[in-house]
N, C-alpha and C positions, 0 to 999 in steps of 0.2 A: 404138849398142849396143841390144840387145833391152830393151824397157821393163821386162820382168820380172826382169832380171838384178840381183842384189844383190851388191855388193862389200863384204865385211865389213872393218871396221876393228878393230884390236887394242883400241881403247878400248871398242867395243861388245861385243866378245867377252869382255871382262874382268868383266862383271857378268851374273848369271843371275837370272831373274825371281823365284824363290822362295827366294833366299838362298844358292844354291850359288856359292861364289867360284871363278871360272875363272882359271886361268893362261892366257896367250895360247896357244891351240892352234895346231898346225902349219897347219891349214886356214883360219886367220883371215883371210888375204888372198886366198883362193881365191874364185872367182865361184860363186854358187849361184842357180839359177832355180827358181821355183815357178809354179803354175798362174796365180796373180794376184799382181801386184806388191805387195810389202809384207805378204803374207799366207801363212800356212802352214795349209792346210786339212787337217783330220784326220777320217777316218771312224772312229767309235767305236760299238761295241755296248754299250748301257747296262745290260745285264743280268748282268754278271759282277762283283759286289762281292767283294773291295775293289779289283779291277783297274780297273773303269770303271763308273760309274753316273750317273744324272741324276735330280735330285730334282724335286719337284712345281713348284718355281719355275723349272725349266729349267737350274739350275746343275749343273755337272759335278764329280764327285769321283772319286778313285781313284788308284792308283799309276801306271797308264799315263798318266792325265790330267796328273798333276803332272810326270811325267818329260818328256812331250812339250811341255807348256806351257813348262817351263823351257828345253827345247831351242829352242823357237821364240824365246824371249826372248834366248837366246845369239846368235841370228842376226838380232836386231832385226826380227823378223817378228811380226805379229799372229797370235794363236792362235785358229783358227776351227774348233771341233768341230762335227761333224754326226752326229746319231743315225742308226744303221743297224740296221734289223730286217728280216728275221731275220739271225742271225749267219752262217748258211751262205752262203759265197761272198763275205764281206766282203773277203777277200784279193785278189779280182779287181778291186776298184773303182779303186785307183790306176792300174792299167793301162788302165782305161776312162775316164780323165780326170775321175773323180768327185771325187777328193781327191789330195793330195800323199802322205799317209801313212795307212795303216790300222793301227789298234792294237786293244787289248782282249784281251790274253792269247792271241795267235794262235800256235799251235804250228807250227813249220816241219816240213813233211813233203814227201817227193818228189812225191806226187800234187798237193798244193796248189801247189807250185812250177811243175809242168807245166801246171796249170790257171789260171795267172795270168800270161799273156803281157804284156809291157810293164812288168814290175815287177822290182825288186831286193829281195831279202830281207836284212834287216840281220843283223849279228852277234847272237848270243844275248845277251839282257840279263837273263834270269831262268830258273831251272830248277826244276821241281816234279814231284811224283808225281800220279797219279790217286787219287781217294778218293771216299767217299760220306759223307753225313750220314744218320743214322738216329736214332730216338728212344732216349733213354738206356736205357729198359727193354728195348730190343731189341739193345743193344750186343753182348752175348755170342752173338747169333744170326747175326752176319755175320762170317764168316772168309774168304769167297771168293764167287765168282759162283754156285756151287751153292746158296747160301743165299737167292738171290733167286727160286728156283722157287716158283711159287704166289703171287707178289707183283707189285705195280706199282712200277716204278722210273722216276724222272723224270730226263731229261737235256735238254740243249739240242740241238736237231736240227742235224745236220751238224758238231757239235763233236767234238773228239777223245774227250770223255766218251762220246758216242754211238758212235763207231767202236770205242773200246776195249771198251765193254760188249758190243756185238754180236760182236766177235771172241772174247771170253772165252766167251760163250754158245755160239758155234759150235765153238770148240776143245774145250770140255768137254762138249758135247752136253747142255746144260741145257735142260729143257723147261718150258713154262708160265710164262715171264717176260713180263709185259706192260710194254712200254716206252711211256711217255708223255712229252710234250714241254712245255717252258716257254720263255718269253722273259725270265724274271726269276728270279734265284737266291733272293731273299728270298721271293717268292711260292711257289716250290717248297718252301722250308723250312717255310713255314706250312702247306702242304698235307701235308707229312710229319707235322708236329705234330698236325694235325687228323685223322690216320689216313686221309687220302685216298690216300696212297701210303706205301710201306714205306721208301724211301730216295731220295735225290737225289744224282746223280753230277756231279762237277766236278773242277777242280784242287784239290790239297790246301790251297793257300793260301785258296781260297774256302770249302772245307768247314770249315777251322779258324776262319775269320772267322764263319761262320754258327753254329758251335757256341759261340762267345763271345757272339754277339748273342742267341742263343736258348738259355738254359741247359738246356732240355729236349732238346737235340740233342747228338750227339757224332760225331766223325769215326770212320769205320770203314773197314777194309780199304784202307789206303794201299798203293799198289803202282805199279810202273813201267808205263808205257804199252805195250800189246801192239801191235806193229807188224804190217804186212801179211805180212811174211816169217816171223812167228812169234817173232821175237826181242823182247826187252823193253829199255826204256831210260827214264830220266827224261825228261820233256818239256822242250823248249827253246823259249822264247818268242822270237819275232822280230817286228819291225815290217816292214811291207810298203811299199816306197817306189816312187813313180812313176819309171820309168826315164828318162823324158824330162826330168826335173828335173836339170839339170846340177849335179853336185857335191853334191846333197842326200844321197844314200846314203853318200858318203864322209864328209860332215860328221856325219851321224848315228852312223856307226860310231866316229868319233873321239870323239864325245860319250859314247857307251856305254863306250868304253875308259877315259875319264877319270872318269865318274860312275856307272858300273854298280854300284859298291858302295853308292851312296847310294839306289838304287832301293828304294822302299817305306818310306823313313825320313822323308821330308819331309811336313809337314802340308799338307793341301789346303784 
């Protein structure tokens, strides 16, 4: 048998690393392979608080981190996170044998699926809107993309915040918007507070987190994601799985089905 192959026992699957009690799932006796025996390697972008972040000591925090850590524990695999910057293209890495799973609030899009051969995109585990944070005193000035004219707005390059903002600007023919980039949500928030930018765009879960962390900020213009065809919808987060890992995508989807309601609730 392949040295990387893991055969799960019901006893192992009955306990999850951070306190989620598992009933024996249907896939508990199925074989799962990973890049390296006994390990589940995870590509994470550390700049999307509270989804995924890494502190000065190198410790990881965030909702995706906890969820994937507990999933690894349910498989009796060591959780091995790897920081990936920039965010743009992180979804391709499992198909390039860099890691078993890529996470960090990755929105599933048709283009990204086409651009990531050798991967399987998981079922949706979280849904959110697009939004921005601005200074409290500017709250009434932001009702839509037209209000960014004459201002600098920060987003993460290659993110759906970037795509969404550019599409709204093009659709509504808004002039004189300067788009700047960041690799860290908290750094972007501080730049807004320091009047270096007018607003920072991300998922509403991140903007609400930043507005709580920094009382001088507030979430503005929450809205569904503007897709390439002009339609809008709330964003669906998926994990990206290495297709060559036998049974891993199926195991992750089963875990999402059983524990999706716990996402974002466990302490890290």
